C-alpha positions as CSV (number, residue, x, y, z in Angstrom):
1,X,-13.8,39.5,15.0
2,X,-14.6,38.7,11.4
3,X,-14.1,35.0,10.4
4,X,-14.7,32.9,7.3
5,X,-16.2,30.2,9.6
6,X,-20.0,29.9,9.8
7,X,-21.9,29.5,13.0
8,X,-22.3,25.9,12.2
9,X,-18.6,25.5,11.8
10,X,-17.9,27.3,15.0
11,X,-20.0,24.8,16.9
12,X,-18.7,21.8,15.1
13,X,-15.0,22.7,15.6
14,X,-15.4,24.3,19.0
15,X,-13.0,21.8,20.7
16,X,-10.3,22.9,18.2
17,X,-11.0,26.5,18.8
18,X,-10.3,26.1,22.5
19,X,-6.8,24.7,21.7
20,X,-4.3,27.6,21.7
21,X,-2.2,26.1,19.0
22,X,-5.2,25.9,16.7
23,X,-7.8,28.5,17.7
24,X,-9.9,30.5,15.3
25,X,-7.0,31.4,12.9
26,X,-5.9,27.8,12.8
27,X,-9.3,26.4,12.0
28,X,-9.6,29.0,9.2
29,X,-6.3,27.6,7.8
30,X,-7.7,24.1,7.8
31,X,-10.9,25.3,6.0
32,X,-8.7,27.0,3.3
33,X,-6.5,23.9,2.9
34,X,-6.7,21.1,0.4
35,X,-5.3,17.6,0.7
36,X,-5.0,14.7,-1.8
37,X,-5.1,11.2,-0.3
38,X,-3.9,8.5,-2.6
39,X,-5.6,5.3,-1.6
40,X,-8.9,4.7,0.1
41,X,-8.0,1.5,1.9
42,X,-6.2,0.6,5.1
43,X,-4.3,3.9,5.5
44,X,-6.6,6.0,3.5
45,X,-9.5,5.2,5.9
46,X,-8.2,6.8,9.1
47,X,-6.3,9.5,7.2
48,X,-9.5,10.7,5.4
49,X,-11.8,10.2,8.4
50,X,-9.7,12.4,10.7
51,X,-8.9,15.1,8.1
52,X,-12.5,15.4,7.2
53,X,-13.5,15.5,10.9
54,X,-10.9,18.2,11.5
55,X,-12.4,20.5,8.8
56,X,-10.0,20.4,5.9
57,X,-11.8,22.5,3.3
58,X,-11.3,20.2,0.3
59,X,-10.2,16.5,0.2
60,X,-9.3,14.5,-2.9
61,X,-9.5,10.7,-2.9
62,X,-7.8,8.6,-5.5
63,X,-8.5,4.8,-5.7
64,X,-9.4,2.6,-8.6
65,X,-10.3,-0.5,-6.6
66,X,-13.7,-1.9,-5.3
67,X,-14.6,-2.9,-1.8
68,X,-14.0,-6.6,-1.0
69,X,-15.0,-8.4,2.1
70,X,-11.4,-9.1,3.0
71,X,-10.9,-5.3,3.2
72,X,-13.3,-4.9,6.1
73,X,-10.9,-6.2,8.8
74,X,-9.0,-2.9,8.6
75,X,-10.5,-0.5,6.0
76,X,-13.0,1.2,8.3
77,X,-14.2,3.6,5.8
78,X,-16.3,0.9,4.2
79,X,-19.0,-1.5,5.4
80,X,-20.7,-4.7,4.3
81,X,-23.3,-2.9,2.3
82,X,-20.6,-1.3,0.2
83,X,-19.0,-4.6,-1.0
84,X,-18.3,-4.5,-4.8
85,X,-18.7,-0.7,-4.9
86,X,-15.9,1.6,-5.9
87,X,-13.9,2.5,-2.8
88,X,-14.0,6.2,-3.6
89,X,-17.8,6.1,-3.9
90,X,-18.1,4.2,-0.6
91,X,-15.7,6.6,1.0
92,X,-17.5,9.7,-0.1
93,X,-20.8,8.4,1.2
94,X,-19.2,7.9,4.7
95,X,-17.2,11.1,4.7
96,X,-20.1,13.2,3.6
97,X,-22.1,11.7,6.5
98,X,-19.2,12.5,8.9
99,X,-18.9,16.1,7.9
100,X,-21.0,17.5,5.1
101,X,-19.2,20.9,5.3
102,X,-16.1,19.4,3.6
103,X,-15.9,19.2,-0.2
104,X,-14.9,15.7,-1.3
105,X,-13.5,15.1,-4.8
106,X,-13.1,11.6,-6.0
107,X,-10.9,10.0,-8.7
108,X,-11.7,6.4,-9.5
109,X,-8.3,6.0,-11.4
110,X,-5.0,4.4,-10.8
111,X,-2.7,7.4,-10.3
112,X,0.0,7.5,-12.9
113,X,2.4,9.9,-14.7
114,X,-0.3,10.6,-17.2
115,X,-2.9,12.0,-14.7
116,X,-1.0,13.0,-11.5
117,X,-0.3,16.5,-12.7
118,X,-3.9,17.2,-13.5
119,X,-5.2,15.7,-10.3
120,X,-2.5,16.8,-7.7
121,X,-2.1,20.4,-8.9
122,X,-5.3,21.3,-7.0
123,X,-4.0,20.2,-3.6
124,X,-1.6,21.7,-1.1
125,X,-0.4,18.4,0.6
126,X,-0.1,14.9,-0.8
127,X,-0.7,12.0,1.6
128,X,0.3,8.4,0.7
129,X,-2.2,5.7,1.5
130,X,-1.0,3.4,-1.3
131,X,0.4,-0.1,-1.1
132,X,3.0,-0.2,-3.9
133,X,6.4,1.2,-4.7
134,X,5.6,2.5,-8.1
135,X,3.0,4.9,-6.6
136,X,5.4,6.0,-3.8
137,X,8.1,6.9,-6.2
138,X,5.7,8.7,-8.4
139,X,4.2,10.7,-5.5
140,X,7.7,11.6,-4.3
141,X,8.9,12.8,-7.6
142,X,5.8,14.8,-8.3
143,X,6.1,16.5,-4.9
144,X,9.8,17.2,-5.4
145,X,9.2,18.8,-8.8
146,X,6.3,20.8,-7.5
147,X,7.7,21.7,-4.1
148,X,4.9,20.1,-2.1
149,X,5.1,18.1,1.1
150,X,4.7,14.3,0.8
151,X,3.3,12.6,3.9
152,X,4.5,9.0,3.7
153,X,3.2,5.9,5.5
154,X,3.5,2.1,5.0
155,X,2.4,-1.0,6.8
156,X,3.2,-4.7,7.0
157,X,1.9,-7.2,9.6
158,X,2.7,-5.5,12.9
159,X,5.1,-2.8,11.6
160,X,4.6,0.6,10.1
161,X,6.7,3.5,8.8
162,X,6.0,7.2,8.9
163,X,7.8,10.3,7.5
164,X,7.3,13.6,5.9
165,X,9.4,14.3,2.8
166,X,9.8,17.8,1.5
167,X,12.9,18.5,-0.6
168,X,12.8,22.2,0.3
169,X,13.2,21.2,4.0
170,X,15.2,18.0,4.0
171,X,15.6,14.7,2.2
172,X,13.1,13.2,-0.3
173,X,12.0,9.6,-0.5
174,X,14.6,8.8,-3.1
175,X,17.3,10.1,-0.8
176,X,16.6,7.2,1.5
177,X,15.3,4.6,-1.0
178,X,17.1,5.4,-4.3
179,X,15.5,2.5,-6.2
180,X,12.7,0.1,-5.5
181,X,13.4,-3.5,-4.3
182,X,13.2,-6.3,-6.9
183,X,9.6,-7.5,-7.5
184,X,8.5,-10.0,-4.9
185,X,11.2,-9.3,-2.3
186,X,8.7,-7.5,0.0
187,X,5.3,-9.2,0.2
188,X,2.1,-7.1,0.0
189,X,-0.5,-7.1,2.7
190,X,-2.5,-9.5,0.5
191,X,0.5,-11.9,0.6
192,X,1.8,-11.4,4.1
193,X,-1.2,-10.1,6.0
194,X,-1.6,-7.0,8.3
195,X,-2.7,-6.6,11.9
196,X,-6.1,-5.0,11.6
197,X,-5.6,-2.0,13.9
198,X,-2.1,-1.2,12.5
199,X,-3.3,1.0,9.6
200,X,-5.4,2.9,12.1
201,X,-2.3,3.8,14.1
202,X,-0.1,4.7,11.2
203,X,-2.9,6.5,9.2
204,X,-3.8,8.6,12.3
205,X,-0.2,9.7,12.7
206,X,-0.1,10.7,9.0
207,X,-3.3,12.7,9.5
208,X,-1.7,14.4,12.5
209,X,1.4,15.3,10.4
210,X,-0.9,16.8,7.7
211,X,-2.6,19.0,10.3
212,X,0.7,20.1,11.8
213,X,2.0,21.1,8.4
214,X,-1.1,23.2,7.6
215,X,-1.3,24.8,11.0
216,X,2.4,25.4,11.2
217,X,2.7,23.9,14.6
218,X,4.9,21.4,16.3
219,X,7.7,19.6,14.4
220,X,6.6,17.7,11.3
221,X,8.7,14.6,10.6
222,X,11.0,16.3,8.1
223,X,14.3,14.4,8.0
224,X,13.0,11.7,10.3
225,X,11.7,8.1,9.7
226,X,9.7,6.6,12.4
227,X,9.4,2.8,12.7
228,X,6.5,1.5,14.7
229,X,6.1,-2.0,16.1
230,X,2.7,-2.8,17.5
231,X,3.9,-5.9,19.3
232,X,6.1,-4.1,21.8
233,X,4.6,-0.6,21.3
234,X,8.0,0.8,20.2
235,X,8.5,3.9,18.1
236,X,12.1,4.1,16.7
237,X,13.3,7.4,15.3
238,X,15.9,7.4,12.5
239,X,17.5,10.7,11.5
240,X,17.6,11.1,7.7
241,X,20.0,13.2,5.6
242,X,19.7,14.6,2.1
243,X,21.6,12.5,-0.4
244,X,23.9,15.0,-2.4
245,X,23.7,12.5,-5.3
246,X,19.9,12.0,-5.2
247,X,18.6,11.4,-8.7
248,X,15.8,14.0,-8.3
249,X,16.4,16.5,-5.5
250,X,20.2,17.0,-5.7
251,X,21.8,20.0,-7.4
252,X,22.4,17.8,-10.5
253,X,19.3,15.6,-10.8
254,X,19.0,13.0,-13.5
255,X,15.2,12.7,-13.2
256,X,13.8,15.9,-14.7
257,X,10.2,14.9,-15.4
258,X,7.5,12.4,-14.5
259,X,7.9,10.5,-17.7
260,X,11.3,9.3,-16.4
261,X,9.6,8.1,-13.3
262,X,7.0,6.1,-15.3
263,X,9.7,4.4,-17.3
264,X,11.7,3.7,-14.1
265,X,8.8,2.0,-12.5
266,X,7.7,0.2,-15.6
267,X,11.0,-1.6,-15.8
268,X,10.4,-3.2,-12.5
269,X,6.7,-3.8,-13.1
270,X,7.4,-5.6,-16.4
271,X,9.3,-8.3,-14.4
272,X,6.0,-9.2,-12.8
273,X,4.1,-10.1,-16.0
274,X,2.4,-13.5,-15.8
275,X,4.6,-16.5,-16.5
276,X,3.9,-18.6,-19.6
277,X,0.9,-20.9,-19.4
278,X,3.2,-23.9,-20.1
279,X,4.9,-23.2,-16.7
280,X,1.6,-23.6,-14.9
281,X,-0.8,-26.3,-13.9
282,X,-4.5,-25.7,-13.1
283,X,-6.0,-27.5,-10.1
284,X,-7.9,-30.0,-12.3
285,X,-4.7,-31.2,-14.1
286,X,-2.8,-31.3,-10.8
287,X,-5.5,-33.4,-9.2
288,X,-5.4,-35.8,-12.2
289,X,-1.6,-36.2,-11.8
290,X,-1.9,-36.9,-8.1
291,X,-4.7,-39.4,-8.7
292,X,-2.7,-41.2,-11.4
293,X,0.2,-41.7,-9.0
294,X,2.6,-39.7,-11.1
295,X,5.8,-38.9,-9.2
296,X,5.5,-35.2,-8.4
297,X,6.7,-32.9,-5.6
298,X,4.2,-30.4,-4.2
299,X,5.9,-27.5,-2.4
300,X,3.8,-25.0,-0.4
301,X,5.6,-21.7,-0.2
302,X,3.1,-20.1,2.2
303,X,3.7,-19.2,5.8
304,X,3.1,-22.3,8.0
305,X,0.1,-20.5,9.7
306,X,-1.7,-20.3,6.4
307,X,-1.6,-24.1,6.1
308,X,-3.9,-24.2,9.2
309,X,-6.7,-22.8,6.9
310,X,-6.2,-25.0,3.9
311,X,-3.7,-27.6,2.8
312,X,-3.3,-29.7,-0.3
313,X,-2.6,-33.3,0.7
314,X,0.9,-34.5,0.1
315,X,2.4,-31.0,0.0
316,X,5.5,-30.1,2.0
317,X,6.1,-26.6,3.4
318,X,9.1,-24.6,2.4
319,X,8.4,-20.9,3.2
320,X,8.7,-18.4,0.3
321,X,11.6,-16.7,1.9
322,X,13.7,-19.9,2.2
323,X,13.1,-21.4,-1.3
324,X,16.0,-19.7,-3.1
325,X,18.5,-20.5,-0.4
326,X,17.5,-24.2,-0.6
327,X,17.5,-24.5,-4.3
328,X,20.3,-27.1,-4.2
329,X,18.1,-29.4,-2.2
330,X,15.3,-29.5,-4.9
331,X,15.0,-32.5,-7.2
332,X,15.4,-31.6,-10.8
333,X,14.3,-35.1,-12.0
334,X,10.6,-34.8,-11.2
335,X,8.0,-32.0,-11.6
336,X,8.1,-29.5,-8.8
337,X,4.7,-27.8,-8.3
338,X,4.8,-24.7,-6.2
339,X,1.7,-23.6,-4.2
340,X,0.6,-20.4,-2.5
341,X,-2.8,-18.8,-1.7
342,X,-3.5,-17.3,-5.1
343,X,-0.6,-18.2,-7.3
344,X,1.3,-15.0,-7.0
345,X,4.2,-15.9,-4.6
346,X,4.5,-19.4,-6.1
347,X,4.7,-17.8,-9.6
348,X,7.6,-15.7,-8.5
349,X,9.4,-18.8,-7.2
350,X,8.8,-20.6,-10.6
351,X,10.1,-17.6,-12.5
352,X,13.3,-17.5,-10.4
353,X,13.9,-21.3,-10.6
354,X,13.3,-21.4,-14.3
355,X,16.0,-18.7,-14.7
356,X,18.3,-21.0,-12.8
357,X,17.7,-24.0,-15.1
358,X,14.8,-25.7,-13.2
359,X,12.8,-26.7,-16.3
360,X,10.7,-28.9,-14.1
361,X,9.3,-26.1,-12.0
362,X,5.6,-25.3,-12.3
363,X,3.1,-23.0,-10.6
364,X,-0.3,-24.1,-9.3
365,X,-2.5,-21.5,-11.1
366,X,-4.9,-19.9,-8.7
367,X,-3.2,-21.4,-5.7
368,X,-5.1,-23.0,-2.8
369,X,-8.1,-20.8,-3.5
370,X,-8.3,-22.3,-7.0
371,X,-7.9,-25.8,-5.5
372,X,-10.7,-25.3,-3.1
373,X,-13.0,-23.9,-5.8
374,X,-12.3,-26.6,-8.3
375,X,-11.3,-29.7,-6.3
376,X,-11.9,-29.6,-2.6
377,X,-14.8,-27.3,-1.4
378,X,-14.6,-28.9,2.0
379,X,-11.7,-26.7,2.8
380,X,-11.7,-22.9,3.1
381,X,-10.8,-20.0,0.8
382,X,-9.1,-17.0,2.4
């Protein structure tokens, strides 16, 4: 029988060829397929490793970031020798070594409405390995407008979500999540942490969904959202329905192009611009105020477990999630200095309190990491 597979490929993929649901014809489908993976981090690592190992003919990788040592706890594409390299360059090196028969195309850009058409038009399936809502909505909208499947995954601490959105077969992402949450409501992995093996579990399931779609086997997760919890090994299935009033995939959509999506996301991202410098204290100024005996309240908004790593003396702990509900207990007569790891969570608290009339609310610029670097190197950065 004639085949587009070479002898080398026949040997490499022989365990696939012996699976009736894959076989020779299925492996040929994989070789002819193309997949775009957005993100070469926690989720992108297992997704890309398994799709390249499986013999997808062409893989696209999009990521603008560089490898950091804090990535290596979960981003298994990369190693210590790749620190400070572009993630897509590090990833391509590893993936080419895993399977040199697969074409790897890299894009060291932040995917946006200005470049997604040019990048994504070359690929059959779009896989989400991103870590932010703006990208998720953009990928969804592109896939709806171009009738492509969108394989979704997200992670936080011990929990993950997986689904496949295809407006030609069921609901899209906006049917379920019409609008993104307010900035800061849901912490990122950098703010809340992630169990190291979790992206491996979720990303591998995403890779499996991609292969099922290409091979036309099994039941891809159209119209289903799976919620995974690593702590009790549970996988909850939620049935999803198309929203007849969806802003992009309904019969009367209000989103007609990707420029609308860019504006939509920009409105939310704009709220996250840095607060004015006069609302901030740097570690040196804070240390001087503490040393002078000035009456000041230091409020650490981190999770209590983070204070086991580093703690500013004299600070009290009110977790980020509880601050707003306890606003009436805060003293408006003295400076309130809010603290977190790097100043992001505490900055959001200050922005919110300032909007509620707390003119005495200040952010510790650079957070505890800045404090360790400038004031107390006997403690630890993280």
